[in-house]
All heavy atoms as an XYZ file, in Angstrom:
662
protein
N     -17.810      1.144    -11.983
C     -17.631      1.337    -10.560
C     -17.414     -0.035     -9.917
O     -18.162     -0.961    -10.155
C     -18.848      2.004     -9.948
C     -18.749      2.081     -8.439
S     -20.255      2.581     -7.613
C     -20.251      4.304     -7.918
N     -16.385     -0.118     -9.091
C     -16.070     -1.368     -8.405
C     -16.605     -1.293     -6.983
O     -16.333     -0.339     -6.252
C     -14.558     -1.585     -8.402
C     -14.144     -2.882     -7.782
C     -12.634     -3.063     -7.897
C     -12.230     -4.372     -7.293
N     -10.791     -4.576     -7.353
N     -17.371     -2.285     -6.603
C     -17.932     -2.348     -5.258
C     -17.021     -3.204     -4.392
O     -16.723     -4.353     -4.730
C     -19.339     -2.948     -5.295
C     -20.034     -3.109     -3.950
C     -20.239     -1.747     -3.301
C     -21.360     -3.806     -4.125
N     -16.573     -2.655     -3.292
C     -15.718     -3.400     -2.372
C     -16.562     -3.775     -1.164
O     -17.151     -2.911     -0.520
C     -14.507     -2.562     -1.937
C     -13.667     -2.212     -3.158
C     -13.683     -3.309     -0.901
C     -12.524     -1.265     -2.876
N     -16.612     -5.060     -0.892
C     -17.388     -5.561      0.235
C     -16.428     -5.898      1.362
O     -15.490     -6.667      1.176
C     -18.203     -6.808     -0.168
C     -18.981     -7.339      1.023
C     -19.133     -6.479     -1.319
N     -16.652     -5.321      2.500
C     -15.797     -5.578      3.653
C     -16.114     -6.943      4.255
O     -17.272     -7.329      4.373
C     -16.013     -4.499      4.716
O     -15.328     -4.842      5.893
N     -15.079     -7.664      4.627
C     -15.274     -8.944      5.303
C     -15.510     -8.748      6.788
O     -15.715     -9.687      7.518
C     -14.067     -9.843      5.059
C     -13.948    -10.267      3.613
C     -12.886    -11.298      3.434
C     -12.865    -11.683      1.962
N     -12.044    -12.829      1.689
N     -15.468     -7.529      7.244
C     -15.690     -7.217      8.652
C     -17.165     -6.858      8.883
O     -17.483     -5.773      9.336
C     -14.806     -6.064      9.089
C     -13.356     -6.422      9.173
C     -12.559     -5.269      9.746
N     -11.178     -5.627      9.863
C     -10.620     -6.134     10.955
N     -11.349     -6.332     12.027
N      -9.348     -6.443     10.980
N     -18.057     -7.754      8.547
C     -19.477     -7.488      8.735
C     -19.864     -7.755     10.183
O     -19.246     -8.561     10.870
C     -20.334     -8.363      7.808
O     -20.118     -9.727      8.167
C     -19.981     -8.136      6.353
N     -20.881     -7.069     10.635
C     -21.357     -7.262     12.002
C     -21.743     -8.707     12.263
O     -21.527     -9.217     13.352
C     -22.554     -6.345     12.285
C     -22.123     -4.904     12.477
O     -20.928     -4.663     12.761
O     -22.975     -4.018     12.343
N     -22.308     -9.348     11.253
C     -22.744    -10.744     11.397
C     -21.584    -11.642     11.812
O     -21.723    -12.477     12.699
C     -23.369    -11.226     10.088
C     -23.669    -12.685     10.067
N     -24.733    -13.215     10.765
C     -23.044    -13.723      9.469
C     -24.741    -14.527     10.576
N     -23.732    -14.861      9.795
N     -20.440    -11.479     11.182
C     -19.286    -12.324     11.472
C     -18.599    -11.959     12.785
O     -18.075    -12.824     13.482
C     -18.256    -12.229     10.337
C     -18.747    -12.831      9.075
N     -19.182    -12.058      8.028
C     -18.888    -14.114      8.689
C     -19.580    -12.851      7.045
N     -19.403    -14.096      7.420
N     -18.594    -10.690     13.108
C     -17.851    -10.217     14.264
C     -18.676    -10.139     15.541
O     -18.116     -9.951     16.626
C     -17.217     -8.865     13.948
C     -16.107     -9.015     12.969
C     -16.168     -8.838     11.622
C     -14.777     -9.434     13.247
N     -14.957     -9.106     11.046
C     -14.081     -9.475     12.022
C     -14.097     -9.784     14.409
C     -12.749     -9.845     11.933
C     -12.767    -10.150     14.314
C     -12.111    -10.176     13.093
N     -19.984    -10.298     15.467
C     -20.838    -10.191     16.664
C     -20.422    -11.165     17.767
O     -20.330    -10.759     18.933
C     -22.302    -10.369     16.291
N     -20.153    -12.444     17.478
C     -19.722    -13.349     18.550
C     -18.364    -12.948     19.158
O     -18.157    -13.116     20.359
C     -19.616    -14.713     17.868
C     -20.422    -14.607     16.616
C     -20.355    -13.161     16.216
N     -17.486    -12.408     18.345
C     -16.184    -11.959     18.844
C     -16.388    -10.787     19.798
O     -15.825    -10.751     20.896
C     -15.249    -11.572     17.678
C     -13.966    -10.938     18.183
C     -14.952    -12.788     16.815
N     -17.208     -9.839     19.389
C     -17.479     -8.684     20.251
C     -18.167     -9.112     21.546
O     -17.866     -8.583     22.622
C     -18.326     -7.657     19.509
C     -17.559     -6.919     18.451
C     -18.381     -5.752     17.887
N     -17.673     -5.160     16.780
C     -17.941     -5.404     15.505
N     -18.918     -6.213     15.173
N     -17.235     -4.830     14.556
N     -19.086    -10.067     21.457
C     -19.790    -10.545     22.648
C     -18.816    -11.188     23.638
O     -18.892    -10.947     24.845
C     -20.888    -11.531     22.260
N     -17.896    -12.006     23.137
C     -16.906    -12.635     24.015
C     -15.957    -11.592     24.587
O     -15.604    -11.630     25.760
C     -16.134    -13.718     23.257
C     -15.060    -14.389     24.074
C     -15.549    -15.184     25.269
O     -16.772    -15.318     25.486
O     -14.695    -15.691     26.012
N     -15.538    -10.652     23.757
C     -14.679     -9.568     24.240
C     -15.368     -8.795     25.359
O     -14.778     -8.546     26.412
C     -14.347     -8.617     23.087
C     -13.518     -7.418     23.556
C     -13.638     -6.237     22.634
N     -15.016     -5.809     22.464
C     -15.442     -5.052     21.471
N     -14.608     -4.666     20.525
N     -16.694     -4.687     21.385
N     -16.629     -8.451     25.162
C     -17.380     -7.706     26.164
C     -17.546     -8.515     27.452
O     -17.473     -7.971     28.556
C     -18.738     -7.285     25.619
C     -18.616     -6.256     24.500
O     -17.516     -5.696     24.300
O     -19.638     -6.033     23.812
N     -17.731     -9.832     27.326
C     -17.851    -10.694     28.501
C     -16.547    -10.691     29.300
O     -16.553    -10.580     30.527
C     -18.196    -12.121     28.076
C     -18.422    -13.077     29.251
C     -18.541    -14.521     28.794
N     -17.260    -15.081     28.413
C     -16.341    -15.536     29.280
N     -16.553    -15.480     30.579
N     -15.204    -16.047     28.841
N     -15.433    -10.791     28.597
C     -14.134    -10.816     29.272
C     -13.804     -9.464     29.902
O     -13.225     -9.412     30.997
C     -13.041    -11.244     28.298
C     -13.127    -12.703     27.860
C     -12.182    -12.974     26.696
C     -12.844    -13.642     29.022
N     -14.182     -8.381     29.253
C     -13.997     -7.069     29.868
C     -14.834     -6.946     31.135
O     -14.350     -6.450     32.159
C     -14.345     -5.957     28.876
C     -13.317     -5.709     27.776
C     -13.901     -4.792     26.705
C     -12.023     -5.145     28.333
N     -16.068     -7.407     31.086
C     -16.941     -7.358     32.262
C     -16.379     -8.228     33.394
O     -16.445     -7.847     34.571
C     -18.351     -7.805     31.895
N     -15.830     -9.377     33.033
C     -15.237    -10.274     34.027
C     -14.109     -9.583     34.781
O     -13.941     -9.780     35.985
C     -14.715    -11.542     33.333
C     -13.947    -12.542     34.183
C     -14.875    -13.196     35.198
C     -13.312    -13.597     33.290
N     -13.341     -8.765     34.096
C     -12.191     -8.122     34.724
C     -12.512     -6.772     35.360
O     -11.666     -6.219     36.065
C     -11.053     -7.948     33.699
O     -11.511     -7.145     32.613
C     -10.568     -9.292     33.190
N     -13.712     -6.250     35.163
C     -14.090     -4.955     35.738
C     -13.886     -4.917     37.248
O     -13.348     -3.958     37.789
C     -15.552     -4.618     35.434
C     -15.764     -4.087     34.029
O     -14.766     -3.739     33.366
O     -16.929     -4.042     33.600
N     -14.321     -5.947     37.938
C     -14.268     -5.966     39.402
C     -12.836     -5.925     39.925
O     -12.592     -5.459     41.039
C     -14.983     -7.204     39.932
N     -11.892     -6.391     39.142
C     -10.500     -6.406     39.579
C      -9.873     -5.004     39.583
O      -8.813     -4.801     40.176
C      -9.667     -7.328     38.680
C      -9.957     -8.791     38.910
C     -11.010     -9.419     38.263
C      -9.181     -9.541     39.784
C     -11.285    -10.762     38.474
C      -9.445    -10.884     39.999
C     -10.501    -11.489     39.341
O     -10.774    -12.813     39.562
N     -10.516     -4.074     38.921
C      -9.967     -2.720     38.839
C     -10.372     -1.839     40.007
O      -9.843     -0.745     40.169
C     -10.409     -2.058     37.526
C      -9.863     -2.710     36.264
C     -10.465     -2.044     35.040
C      -8.347     -2.619     36.230
N     -11.292     -2.294     40.823
C     -11.757     -1.500     41.952
C     -11.113     -1.998     43.240
O     -10.813     -3.184     43.400
C     -13.289     -1.565     42.089
O     -13.684     -2.919     42.273
C     -13.981     -1.009     40.862
N     -10.902     -1.087     44.140
C     -10.353     -1.462     45.439
C      -8.868     -1.796     45.369
O      -8.158     -1.418     44.443
N      -8.417     -2.513     46.380
C      -7.001     -2.865     46.516
C      -6.766     -4.339     46.253
O      -5.966     -4.982     46.919
C      -6.518     -2.520     47.929
C      -6.592     -1.036     48.214
O      -6.454     -0.256     47.256
O      -6.769     -0.657     49.385
N      -7.428     -4.901     45.271
C      -7.323     -6.337     45.002
C      -6.000     -6.725     44.358
O      -5.571     -7.852     44.475
C      -8.459     -6.789     44.092
C      -9.825     -6.632     44.717
C     -10.897     -7.088     43.790
N     -10.855     -8.540     43.673
C     -11.785     -9.269     43.102
N     -12.831     -8.664     42.588
N     -11.682    -10.568     43.029
N      -5.345     -5.790     43.656
C      -4.170     -6.123     42.867
C      -2.963     -5.305     43.293
O      -3.096     -4.159     43.708
C      -4.440     -5.853     41.383
C      -5.654     -6.519     40.759
C      -5.804     -6.063     39.317
C      -5.540     -8.026     40.837
N      -1.779     -5.910     43.119
C      -0.553     -5.134     43.321
C      -0.251     -4.379     42.022
O      -0.982     -4.500     41.031
C       0.606     -6.027     43.761
C       0.984     -7.104     42.743
O       0.853     -6.861     41.522
O       1.421     -8.185     43.175
N       0.838     -3.594     42.010
C       1.147     -2.776     40.828
C       1.377     -3.604     39.576
O       0.921     -3.246     38.487
C       2.389     -1.919     41.099
C       2.100     -0.651     41.857
C       3.345      0.215     41.967
O       4.014      0.432     40.940
O       3.620      0.672     43.080
N       2.099     -4.715     39.708
C       2.387     -5.574     38.556
C       1.107     -6.166     37.998
O       0.904     -6.184     36.782
C       3.365     -6.702     38.955
O       4.560     -6.116     39.459
C       3.684     -7.595     37.772
N       0.224     -6.640     38.866
C      -1.046     -7.202     38.420
C      -1.913     -6.138     37.754
O      -2.570     -6.404     36.752
C      -1.794     -7.825     39.600
C      -1.155     -9.086     40.121
C      -1.822     -9.573     41.388
O      -2.236     -8.782     42.246
N      -1.922    -10.894     41.526
N      -1.901     -4.933     38.304
C      -2.687     -3.843     37.723
C      -2.214     -3.544     36.301
O      -3.034     -3.409     35.383
C      -2.589     -2.575     38.596
O      -3.120     -2.871     39.895
C      -3.353     -1.414     37.982
N      -0.911     -3.476     36.096
C      -0.376     -3.217     34.757
C      -0.682     -4.377     33.806
O      -1.012     -4.160     32.639
C       1.126     -2.941     34.819
C       1.450     -1.580     35.402
C       0.713     -0.438     34.710
O       0.730     -0.364     33.462
O       0.118      0.387     35.427
N      -0.572     -5.610     34.313
C      -0.898     -6.788     33.502
C      -2.356     -6.734     33.060
O      -2.678     -6.989     31.898
C      -0.638     -8.083     34.296
O       0.750     -8.142     34.629
C      -1.034     -9.317     33.520
N      -3.241     -6.385     33.988
C      -4.666     -6.318     33.672
C      -4.963     -5.188     32.689
O      -5.764     -5.362     31.760
C      -5.487     -6.154     34.945
C      -6.984     -6.311     34.779
C      -7.341     -7.695     34.244
C      -7.693     -6.060     36.098
N      -4.311     -4.056     32.849
C      -4.526     -2.940     31.914
C      -4.092     -3.324     30.500
O      -4.782     -3.013     29.528
C      -3.759     -1.705     32.380
C      -4.393     -1.014     33.560
C      -3.589      0.208     33.951
C      -4.200      0.929     35.127
N      -3.402      2.110     35.515
N      -2.966     -4.016     30.393
C      -2.486     -4.467     29.079
C      -3.446     -5.470     28.470
O      -3.785     -5.393     27.282
C      -1.078     -5.092     29.207
O      -0.188     -4.104     29.730
C      -0.569     -5.608     27.878
N      -3.924     -6.409     29.277
C      -4.882     -7.419     28.819
C      -6.154     -6.749     28.302
O      -6.632     -7.052     27.210
C      -5.200     -8.379     29.970
C      -6.314     -9.342     29.677
C      -6.107    -10.434     28.842
C      -7.571     -9.182     30.250
C      -7.127    -11.325     28.570
C      -8.592    -10.073     29.985
C      -8.369    -11.146     29.145
O      -9.385    -12.031     28.878
N      -6.682     -5.813     29.074
C      -7.916     -5.142     28.681
C      -7.720     -4.293     27.418
O      -8.606     -4.223     26.574
C      -8.452     -4.296     29.841
C      -9.002     -5.174     30.967
C      -9.382     -4.350     32.199
N     -10.335     -3.312     31.898
C     -11.656     -3.449     31.891
N     -12.197     -4.625     32.170
N     -12.445     -2.435     31.605
N      -6.552     -3.676     27.269
C      -6.274     -2.902     26.049
C      -6.268     -3.826     24.834
O      -6.801     -3.474     23.778
C      -4.939     -2.187     26.179
N      -5.687     -5.007     24.983
C      -5.680     -5.969     23.867
C      -7.092     -6.424     23.532
O      -7.431     -6.612     22.358
C      -4.789     -7.155     24.205
C      -3.330     -6.786     24.185
C      -2.449     -7.960     24.486
N      -1.062     -7.556     24.466
C      -0.118     -8.150     25.157
N      -0.393     -9.192     25.913
N       1.123     -7.717     25.083
N      -7.925     -6.614     24.554
C      -9.317     -6.981     24.298
C     -10.040     -5.861     23.558
O     -10.790     -6.116     22.616
C     -10.051     -7.289     25.609
C      -9.727     -8.599     26.298
C     -10.463     -8.672     27.634
C     -10.084     -9.795     25.422
N      -9.814     -4.625     23.996
C     -10.496     -3.494     23.357
C     -10.071     -3.341     21.897
O     -10.825     -2.827     21.082
C     -10.260     -2.208     24.141
C     -11.056     -2.144     25.437
C     -10.992     -0.767     26.068
N      -9.637     -0.318     26.320
C      -8.921     -0.571     27.421
N      -9.460     -1.287     28.391
N      -7.699     -0.102     27.556
N      -8.862     -3.784     21.568
C      -8.384     -3.711     20.185
C      -9.057     -4.736     19.270
O      -8.943     -4.645     18.052
C      -6.873     -3.913     20.121
C      -6.118     -2.714     20.657
O      -6.725     -1.633     20.794
O      -4.914     -2.861     20.955
N      -9.737     -5.722     19.865
C     -10.468     -6.693     19.050
C     -11.757     -6.038     18.579
O     -12.398     -5.354     19.359
C     -10.815     -7.939     19.868
C      -9.649     -8.816     20.294
C     -10.129     -9.891     21.257
C      -8.971     -9.456     19.105
N     -12.228     -6.198     17.401
C     -11.684     -7.004     16.329
C     -10.748     -6.255     15.390
O     -10.241     -6.823     14.445
C     -12.924     -7.461     15.585
C     -13.864     -6.319     15.720
C     -13.586     -5.742     17.094
N     -10.493     -4.964     15.660
C      -9.694     -4.170     14.731
C      -8.309     -4.772     14.481
O      -7.757     -4.618     13.408
C      -9.521     -2.732     15.241
C     -10.799     -1.952     15.278
C     -11.578     -2.157     16.563
O     -11.253     -2.982     17.392
N     -12.652     -1.407     16.708
N      -7.758     -5.460     15.482
C      -6.408     -6.003     15.348
C      -6.387     -7.378     14.677
O      -5.319     -7.964     14.523
C      -5.755     -6.099     16.730
O      -6.472     -7.016     17.539
N      -7.552     -7.880     14.274
C      -7.644     -9.224     13.700
C      -8.029     -9.172     12.226
O      -8.709     -8.247     11.791
C      -8.679    -10.061     14.465
C      -8.400    -10.171     15.947
C      -7.128    -10.912     16.246
O      -6.895    -11.998     15.730
N      -6.289    -10.338     17.081
N      -7.634    -10.190     11.494
C      -7.938    -10.262     10.070
C      -9.248    -10.994      9.825
O     -10.047    -10.603      8.987
C      -6.786    -10.971      9.315
C      -7.133    -11.165      7.854
C      -5.494    -10.192      9.480
N      -9.487    -12.067     10.573
C     -10.652    -12.912     10.339
C     -11.354    -13.234     11.653
O     -10.704    -13.552     12.647
C     -10.207    -14.220      9.669
O     -11.243    -15.176      9.696
N     -12.678    -13.179     11.635
C     -13.449    -13.525     12.828
C     -13.293    -14.993     13.181
O     -13.462    -15.384     14.337
C     -14.920    -13.186     12.618
N     -12.967    -15.815     12.208
C     -12.808    -17.252     12.447
C     -11.450    -17.591     13.053
O     -11.271    -18.674     13.596
C     -12.990    -18.019     11.148
N     -10.507    -16.673     12.976
C      -9.143    -16.953     13.435
C      -8.655    -15.940     14.463
O      -7.499    -15.526     14.441
C      -8.180    -16.956     12.240
C      -8.516    -18.039     11.239
O      -8.856    -19.152     11.670
O      -8.457    -17.757     10.037
N      -9.517    -15.556     15.379
C      -9.150    -14.561     16.377
C      -8.103    -15.142     17.334
O      -8.236    -16.265     17.814
C     -10.391    -14.096     17.171
C     -10.001    -13.222     18.351
C     -11.345    -13.362     16.252
N      -7.083    -14.354     17.589
C      -6.075    -14.733     18.576
C      -6.386    -13.938     19.848
O      -6.227    -12.719     19.891
C      -4.650    -14.405     18.070
C      -3.622    -14.743     19.130
C      -4.369    -15.140     16.775
N      -6.865    -14.657     20.856
C      -7.263    -14.029     22.109
C      -6.049    -13.852     23.017
O      -5.202    -14.734     23.101
C      -8.296    -14.894     22.830
C      -9.592    -14.970     22.097
C      -9.970    -15.935     21.210
C     -10.665    -14.050     22.161
N     -11.218    -15.661     20.725
C     -11.670    -14.515     21.298
C     -10.878    -12.880     22.870
C     -12.866    -13.840     21.122
C     -12.077    -12.208     22.703
C     -13.059    -12.681     21.834
N      -5.979    -12.723     23.716
C      -4.906    -12.577     24.704
C      -5.152    -13.556     25.854
O      -6.293    -13.916     26.144
C      -5.030    -11.125     25.167
C      -6.426    -10.716     24.846
C      -6.847    -11.547     23.661
N      -4.076    -13.991     26.494
C      -4.210    -14.918     27.615
C      -4.807    -14.209     28.823
O      -4.388    -13.100     29.180
C      -2.847    -15.500     28.007
C      -2.280    -16.413     26.933
O      -3.082    -17.056     26.224
O      -1.048    -16.471     26.800
N      -5.766    -14.869     29.449
C      -6.366    -14.352     30.671
C      -5.298    -14.323     31.756
O      -4.602    -15.318     31.959
C      -7.534    -15.255     31.093
C      -8.420    -14.789     32.219
C      -9.224    -13.563     31.799
C      -9.376    -15.908     32.626
N      -5.112    -13.188     32.430
C      -4.114    -13.155     33.495
C      -4.401    -14.250     34.535
O      -5.559    -14.541     34.826
C      -4.286    -11.759     34.104
C      -4.847    -10.932     32.985
C      -5.753    -11.883     32.235
N      -3.364    -14.867     35.082
C      -3.559    -16.008     35.985
C      -4.321    -15.685     37.264
O      -4.927    -16.569     37.855
C      -2.133    -16.465     36.301
C      -1.248    -15.322     35.961
C      -1.953    -14.535     34.903
N      -4.344    -14.436     37.668
C      -5.047    -14.063     38.890
C      -6.532    -13.775     38.647
O      -7.287    -13.586     39.587
C      -4.378    -12.855     39.565
C      -4.182    -11.685     38.639
C      -5.195    -10.754     38.454
C      -2.993    -11.519     37.956
C      -5.014     -9.688     37.594
C      -2.798    -10.450     37.101
C      -3.810     -9.524     36.925
N      -6.976    -13.766     37.398
C      -8.393    -13.570     37.067
C      -9.041    -14.941     36.987
O      -8.600    -15.807     36.241
C      -8.561    -12.808     35.737
C     -10.035    -12.726     35.353
C      -7.950    -11.421     35.829
N     -10.076    -15.137     37.758
C     -10.760    -16.432     37.811
C     -12.059    -16.388     37.026
O     -12.882    -15.504     37.207
C     -11.064    -16.824     39.265
C      -9.822    -16.852     40.144
C      -8.820    -17.852     39.653
C      -7.590    -17.874     40.532
N      -6.388    -18.215     39.865
N     -12.209    -17.373     36.136
C     -13.462    -17.527     35.382
C     -14.526    -18.072     36.328
O     -14.231    -18.958     37.138
C     -13.280    -18.532     34.230
C     -12.551    -17.971     33.045
C     -13.483    -17.339     32.037
O     -14.675    -17.140     32.308
O     -12.991    -17.022     30.947
N     -15.755    -17.580     36.235
C     -16.826    -18.174     37.031
C     -17.132    -19.576     36.521
O     -16.864    -19.892     35.367
C     -18.004    -17.224     36.811
C     -17.726    -16.530     35.531
C     -16.223    -16.498     35.381
N     -17.668    -20.440     37.385
C     -18.022    -21.784     36.918
C     -19.058    -21.722     35.806
O     -19.890    -20.819     35.776
C     -18.626    -22.452     38.164
C     -18.377    -21.545     39.300
C     -17.995    -20.199     38.765
N     -18.992    -22.644     34.888
C     -19.952    -22.680     33.787
C     -19.288    -23.212     32.545
O     -18.172    -23.720     32.592
N     -19.961    -23.080     31.407
C     -19.409    -23.574     30.146
C     -18.105    -22.870     29.818
O     -17.946    -21.689     30.089
C     -20.475    -23.249     29.105
C     -21.666    -22.779     29.846
C     -21.258    -22.470     31.248
N     -17.195    -23.598     29.226
C     -15.906    -23.002     28.873
C     -16.040    -22.167     27.613
O     -16.951    -22.356     26.810
C     -14.852    -24.077     28.679
O     -15.220    -24.927     27.614
N     -15.103    -21.242     27.449
C     -15.084    -20.349     26.290
C     -14.662    -21.138     25.065
O     -13.792    -21.976     25.104
C     -14.102    -19.216     26.557
C     -13.939    -18.298     25.404
C     -13.090    -17.131     25.784
N     -11.738    -17.526     26.088
C     -10.672    -16.912     25.633
N     -10.781    -15.871     24.854
N      -9.464    -17.317     25.945
N     -15.272    -20.817     23.938
C     -14.931    -21.452     22.672
C     -13.856    -20.660     21.988
O     -13.820    -19.493     21.984
C     -16.172    -21.582     21.769
C     -15.803    -22.131     20.418
C     -17.206    -22.424     22.436
């Protein structure tokens, strides 16, 4: 019997999921009210869909390719993302 060990362990992907969840939370407020025009709304929906696809769309937790934050979304002051 051959044992196959997945490289997608929770240990490796936990920081990726945490950052993804932080970025989703950051963009939550932009989806309420009339803050965005139609183009911005579609841009944000696409961005959030790409975030939700992480980590399934990635091969390695060490080499995650993050989608670009839409220019109208502002990061709060604090430490920068790694």
